[in-house]
C-alpha positions as a printed NumPy array, in Angstrom:
array([[-14.333,  -6.447,  -7.867],
       [-16.989,  -9.84 ,  -7.814],
       [-14.795, -12.492,  -8.917],
       [-18.12 , -14.646, -10.019],
       [-19.119, -11.804, -12.523],
       [-15.916, -12.688, -14.468],
       [-16.059, -16.047, -14.479],
       [-19.806, -15.756, -15.991],
       [-18.02 , -13.38 , -18.727],
       [-14.939, -16.693, -19.787],
       [-18.243, -19.264, -20.056],
       [-17.632, -18.605, -23.632],
       [-13.81 , -18.576, -23.62 ],
       [-11.688, -22.003, -23.593],
       [-11.57 , -23.359, -19.878],
       [ -7.827, -22.522, -19.493],
       [ -8.832, -19.069, -19.292],
       [-10.349, -19.209, -16.193],
       [ -7.385, -20.228, -14.837],
       [ -4.907, -17.613, -16.204],
       [ -7.248, -15.189, -14.999],
       [ -7.264, -16.846, -11.153],
       [ -3.07 , -17.026, -11.865],
       [ -3.408, -13.149, -12.644],
       [ -5.953, -12.111,  -9.912],
       [ -4.212, -14.434,  -7.074],
       [ -0.797, -14.987,  -7.71 ],
       [  0.485, -12.283,  -9.62 ],
       [ -2.324,  -9.316,  -7.878],
       [ -2.475,  -7.396, -10.717],
       [ -4.209,  -4.378, -10.833],
       [ -4.638,  -3.985, -14.528],
       [ -5.975,  -6.45 , -16.96 ],
       [ -3.62 ,  -4.895, -19.577],
       [ -0.907,  -6.713, -17.418],
       [ -2.044, -10.046, -18.304],
       [  0.344, -10.083, -21.677],
       [ -1.474, -13.917, -22.683],
       [ -4.863, -13.059, -23.182],
       [ -6.334, -11.539, -26.204],
       [ -6.806,  -7.832, -26.964],
       [-10.581,  -8.916, -27.102],
       [-10.991,  -9.818, -23.762],
       [ -8.767,  -7.614, -22.654],
       [-10.797,  -4.839, -23.874],
       [-13.553,  -6.328, -22.617],
       [-12.505,  -6.205, -18.977],
       [-11.613,  -3.408, -18.725],
       [-14.652,  -1.815, -19.628],
       [-17.089,  -4.12 , -17.724],
       [-14.972,  -5.608, -15.053],
       [-11.77 ,  -3.012, -13.789],
       [ -9.612,  -4.146, -10.646],
       [ -7.743,  -1.086,  -9.987],
       [ -9.686,  -0.571,  -6.999],
       [-11.264,  -3.624,  -5.521],
       [-13.047,  -1.89 ,  -2.729],
       [-15.869,   1.172,  -3.252],
       [-13.499,   2.781,  -1.042],
       [-10.673,   1.555,   1.209],
       [ -8.841,   3.112,   3.885],
       [ -5.792,   1.808,   5.922],
       [ -4.172,   2.96 ,   9.549],
       [ -1.139,   1.632,  10.791],
       [  0.169,   1.011,  13.879],
       [  3.103,   2.911,  15.595],
       [  5.414,  -0.098,  14.951],
       [  4.492,  -0.982,  11.587],
       [  3.547,  -4.146,  12.786],
       [ -0.201,  -3.888,  12.169],
       [ -2.28 ,  -2.418,   9.303],
       [ -6.369,  -1.929,   9.602],
       [ -8.388,  -1.992,   6.257],
       [-11.781,  -0.201,   6.566],
       [-13.68 ,  -1.03 ,   3.744],
       [-16.876,   0.575,   1.809],
       [-18.984,  -2.238,  -0.179],
       [-20.486,  -1.108,  -3.288],
       [-23.565,  -0.821,  -0.787],
       [-22.108,   1.298,   1.381],
       [-22.134,  -0.675,   4.689],
       [-18.4  ,  -1.164,   5.912],
       [-16.419,  -4.045,   7.166],
       [-12.795,  -4.521,   8.674],
       [ -9.772,  -6.516,   7.994],
       [ -6.333,  -6.578,   9.731],
       [ -2.921,  -7.585,   8.505],
       [ -0.534,  -8.609,  10.896],
       [  3.245,  -8.843,  10.453],
       [  4.609, -11.459,  12.45 ],
       [  8.328, -11.512,  13.477],
       [  8.734, -15.038,  12.417],
       [  7.987, -13.631,   8.357],
       [  4.31 , -14.963,   8.612],
       [  2.041, -12.47 ,   7.14 ],
       [ -1.788, -12.897,   8.557],
       [ -4.743, -11.661,   7.326],
       [ -7.339, -11.588,  10.299],
       [-10.834, -11.614,   7.97 ],
       [-14.539, -10.302,   7.867],
       [-17.196, -12.508,   7.271],
       [-20.169, -10.968,   8.13 ],
       [-21.062,  -6.779,   7.918],
       [-21.843,  -6.526,  11.824],
       [-22.947,  -9.431,  14.312],
       [-25.912, -10.981,  15.517],
       [-24.256, -12.046,  19.084],
       [-24.109,  -8.951,  20.958],
       [-21.4  ,  -9.772,  23.333],
       [-20.753,  -7.531,  26.375],
       [-16.85 ,  -7.686,  25.38 ],
       [-17.051,  -6.802,  21.229],
       [-17.164,  -3.348,  19.858],
       [-18.468,  -5.223,  16.38 ],
       [-21.529,  -7.307,  18.261],
       [-22.785,  -3.781,  19.254],
       [-23.587,  -2.427,  15.725],
       [-25.991,  -5.398,  15.529],
       [-26.091,  -7.742,  12.189],
       [-26.199,  -5.752,   9.031],
       [-25.69 ,  -9.108,   6.355],
       [-23.798, -11.525,   4.956],
       [-20.734, -10.695,   3.047],
       [-20.478, -12.928,  -0.082],
       [-17.306, -15.36 ,  -1.137],
       [-15.757, -12.638,  -3.095],
       [-16.531,  -9.551,  -0.69 ],
       [-14.202, -12.023,   1.641],
       [-11.681, -13.344,  -0.521],
       [-10.683,  -9.64 ,  -1.46 ],
       [-10.147,  -8.61 ,   1.779],
       [ -6.848, -10.949,   1.404],
       [ -6.33 ,  -9.598,  -2.007],
       [ -6.238,  -6.085,  -1.325],
       [ -3.527,  -6.837,   1.652],
       [ -1.422,  -9.353,  -0.979],
       [ -1.477,  -6.774,  -3.098],
       [  0.028,  -4.375,  -0.45 ],
       [  2.429,  -6.91 ,   0.546],
       [  3.395,  -7.555,  -3.245],
       [  5.602,  -4.355,  -3.039],
       [  8.399,  -5.49 ,  -0.403],
       [  7.99 ,  -9.166,  -2.335],
       [  5.628, -10.357,   0.188],
       [  2.373, -12.89 ,   0.908],
       [  0.105, -13.609,   3.018],
       [  0.386, -17.076,   4.699],
       [ -2.159, -17.648,   7.001],
       [ -5.824, -16.211,   7.265],
       [ -7.868, -16.68 ,  10.335],
       [-11.763, -15.756,  10.298],
       [-11.544, -13.798,  13.173],
       [-12.771, -10.514,  11.808],
       [-15.977,  -8.717,  12.076],
       [-19.409, -11.614,  12.414],
       [-19.653, -15.287,  13.282],
       [-18.283, -17.25 ,  10.347],
       [-20.515, -20.136,  11.095],
       [-23.696, -18.291,  10.506],
       [-21.911, -17.5  ,   7.02 ],
       [-21.148, -20.997,   6.504],
       [-21.569, -21.248,   2.798],
       [-20.334, -17.989,   1.564],
       [-16.785, -18.674,   4.011],
       [-16.31 , -22.033,   2.596],
       [-16.442, -20.968,  -0.795],
       [-13.71 , -18.317,   0.102],
       [-11.555, -21.4  ,   2.05 ],
       [-11.731, -22.881,  -0.996],
       [-10.563, -20.015,  -3.563],
       [ -7.557, -19.223,  -0.531],
       [ -6.758, -22.592,  -1.017],
       [ -6.717, -23.231,  -4.702],
       [ -3.469, -24.334,  -6.234],
       [ -4.55 , -22.461,  -9.352],
       [ -4.974, -19.296,  -6.935],
       [ -3.922, -17.677,  -3.621],
       [ -2.623, -21.426,  -2.833],
       [ -2.451, -20.658,   0.585],
       [ -1.665, -24.114,   2.444],
       [ -5.321, -25.182,   4.293],
       [ -3.884, -25.829,   7.612],
       [ -2.757, -21.832,   7.908],
       [ -6.266, -21.323,   7.617],
       [ -8.294, -21.023,  11.201],
       [-12.018, -20.438,  11.589],
       [-12.965, -18.905,  14.9  ],
       [-16.724, -19.223,  16.36 ],
       [-18.615, -18.897,  19.475],
       [-19.625, -22.213,  19.648],
       [-22.172, -23.051,  16.798],
       [-22.627, -26.366,  17.262],
       [-24.375, -26.839,  13.461],
       [-21.299, -25.109,  12.37 ],
       [-19.131, -27.357,  14.343],
       [-21.048, -30.596,  13.097],
       [-20.636, -29.509,   9.701],
       [-17.304, -28.7  ,   9.178],
       [-16.664, -32.574,  11.343],
       [-17.685, -33.613,   7.654],
       [-15.298, -31.415,   5.722],
       [-12.46 , -33.02 ,   3.935],
       [-10.496, -29.391,   4.68 ],
       [ -7.969, -29.585,   7.528],
       [ -8.599, -25.754,   8.701],
       [ -8.283, -25.009,  12.05 ],
       [-10.983, -24.633,  14.744],
       [-11.639, -22.124,  17.104],
       [-14.009, -22.023,  20.137],
       [-14.882, -18.124,  21.537],
       [-15.04 , -19.302,  24.96 ],
       [-14.199, -16.81 ,  27.883],
       [-15.775, -17.761,  30.173],
       [-15.763, -21.745,  32.315],
       [-19.434, -21.76 ,  33.614],
       [-22.935, -21.108,  31.919],
       [-23.812, -18.638,  34.387],
       [-21.02 , -16.336,  33.489],
       [-21.002, -16.96 ,  29.824],
       [-24.363, -15.994,  29.38 ],
       [-24.036, -12.595,  31.32 ],
       [-20.883, -11.79 ,  28.574],
       [-22.063, -14.357,  25.598],
       [-26.008, -13.899,  25.33 ],
       [-25.098, -16.845,  22.385],
       [-24.646, -18.714,  25.58 ],
       [-28.642, -19.462,  26.132],
       [-28.885, -21.157,  22.78 ],
       [-25.584, -22.294,  22.657],
       [-24.289, -23.972,  26.26 ],
       [-20.408, -24.917,  27.517],
       [-21.546, -28.272,  28.103],
       [-23.443, -29.017,  24.456],
       [-20.421, -26.903,  22.841],
       [-18.278, -29.559,  24.011],
       [-20.233, -32.117,  23.181],
       [-20.101, -31.132,  19.409],
       [-16.017, -30.168,  19.816],
       [-15.79 , -33.96 ,  20.929],
       [-16.783, -35.565,  18.377],
       [-15.342, -33.364,  15.999],
       [-12.092, -33.949,  17.569],
       [-12.59 , -38.246,  17.844],
       [-13.604, -37.962,  13.563],
       [-10.869, -35.15 ,  12.631],
       [ -8.009, -35.875,  14.621],
       [ -7.36 , -31.996,  14.871],
       [ -6.224, -29.97 ,  17.793],
       [ -8.736, -27.182,  18.637],
       [ -7.989, -23.6  ,  20.332],
       [-10.149, -22.106,  23.139],
       [ -9.982, -18.586,  22.743],
       [-10.328, -16.731,  26.697],
       [-10.23 , -13.169,  26.918],
       [ -9.032, -12.347,  30.26 ],
       [-11.09 ,  -9.096,  31.809],
       [-10.152,  -7.997,  34.724],
       [-12.423,  -8.885,  38.333],
       [-14.537, -11.048,  35.746],
       [-13.316, -13.981,  34.59 ],
       [ -9.869, -14.191,  35.472],
       [ -9.527, -15.425,  39.08 ],
       [ -7.806, -18.507,  40.627],
       [-11.465, -20.145,  40.932],
       [-12.007, -19.322,  37.006],
       [ -9.113, -20.97 ,  36.151],
       [ -9.463, -24.14 ,  38.404],
       [-12.994, -24.371,  36.817],
       [-11.89 , -24.033,  33.068],
       [ -8.629, -26.659,  33.589],
       [-11.234, -29.176,  34.597],
       [-13.579, -28.523,  31.246],
       [-10.272, -28.651,  29.292],
       [ -9.27 , -32.457,  30.185],
       [ -9.059, -33.499,  26.007],
       [ -5.281, -33.694,  25.377],
       [ -6.122, -32.167,  21.931],
       [ -8.04 , -28.867,  23.266],
       [ -5.288, -26.026,  24.165],
       [ -6.262, -22.678,  25.559],
       [ -5.462, -19.388,  24.12 ],
       [ -5.048, -16.676,  26.923],
       [ -6.078, -12.822,  25.361],
       [ -5.572,  -9.739,  27.086],
       [ -9.364,  -7.494,  27.036],
       [ -8.713,  -5.133,  24.489],
       [-10.83 ,  -1.834,  25.583],
       [-13.708,  -0.91 ,  23.068],
       [-15.999,   2.297,  23.294],
       [-17.366,   3.03 ,  26.471],
       [-17.02 ,  -0.155,  27.846],
       [-16.291,  -0.592,  32.028],
       [-14.391,  -3.781,  31.147],
       [-11.092,  -3.588,  31.684],
       [ -8.157,  -5.879,  30.548],
       [ -7.028,  -8.693,  33.571],
       [ -2.929,  -6.844,  35.065],
       [ -0.207,  -9.083,  33.6  ],
       [  0.408, -10.737,  36.642],
       [ -3.385, -12.46 ,  37.063],
       [ -2.96 , -13.635,  33.628],
       [  0.8  , -14.723,  34.286],
       [ -1.012, -16.607,  37.348],
       [ -4.228, -17.999,  35.388],
       [ -1.719, -19.895,  32.859],
       [  0.521, -20.795,  35.489],
       [ -2.798, -22.602,  37.673],
       [ -4.035, -24.093,  33.808],
       [ -0.405, -25.223,  33.444],
       [ -0.568, -26.869,  37.05 ],
       [ -3.657, -29.301,  35.788],
       [ -2.05 , -30.271,  32.371],
       [ -3.89 , -27.98 ,  30.49 ],
       [ -2.088, -26.787,  27.272],
       [ -1.82 , -22.947,  26.671],
       [ -0.713, -20.3  ,  25.268],
       [ -1.005, -16.484,  25.369],
       [ -1.595, -14.349,  22.585],
       [  0.473, -11.69 ,  21.403],
       [ -0.979,  -8.13 ,  20.941],
       [ -1.09 ,  -6.548,  17.355],
       [ -2.431,  -2.918,  17.286],
       [ -4.305,  -1.947,  19.889],
       [ -3.426,   1.803,  19.61 ],
       [ -5.33 ,   1.791,  16.357],
       [ -8.284,  -0.664,  17.417],
       [ -7.432,  -3.082,  15.272],
       [ -6.91 ,  -6.003,  18.215],
       [ -9.765,  -8.742,  19.18 ],
       [-12.625,  -7.539,  19.891],
       [-12.347,  -3.648,  18.216],
       [-13.261,  -4.222,  15.383],
       [-16.215,  -2.21 ,  13.957],
       [-17.494,  -0.059,  10.666],
       [-17.087,   3.246,  12.74 ],
       [-13.651,   3.29 ,  14.068]])
């Protein structure tokens, strides 16, 4: 479903029609135009004929985790490409959708299934918002709503900046999804141009940086993008962002056994996490394909966290969602 095409149709209609359509699609989450009682029959007939909304994507397949807390959807786009998105149900009633911004990814990180696919193309604003619309319709059945959105799915959001932020404005639109801007997070591998652009936005979204190593040598081995965007340059850009926005920044750190999880690594990381508005999120590595990487054992993650805390670093540990259905961090791929 391409909302921009629907907007084009409404250009000859009174301006309030757009507001009515947005409310029906993105607030009431209708799945048939006949449900919209305040539209004229002629317009409904045209919408039914040319812009059907009963099915959001060409094909849709859903997997559910054993604990029913995670749902992963495999979507087939109009051109046949496939993407994945995840709905996470938190115990505190938050309902978070992990959104993809690209089909595939160009970064080639060793620990990520998406990166192994290579880059195919950017997603349009509608293809991004439709992922949240799909899960919104699903949650409507249980009288629930999506409360949070994280751009932590397939792709590098800052390489699709314009489309991502057009989608974010639709999510935040009070006449549409009406999701609080502080409930939307964007995770980047440290694309400096994107960090600099975000600092100029008047949007208080949450910024996360996928760091995963405390030094350039190790980070380059597991994240080739570090050759272009080394740690010191990323931190310089983040410091400027923090100074301008006064916003906290999360640094994601994937815990990989015998790769980046030693006490020395923790101490090295602590030394570069000195800004009081920085905080570290530790994530247990999730197995992918034939990777030789293994997740750090629990006792090593605990020790790593203690070392960071000993240095005064703000640190949290991410709860795992949907590992058994390949819906966890780094596991999204079009061929799952």
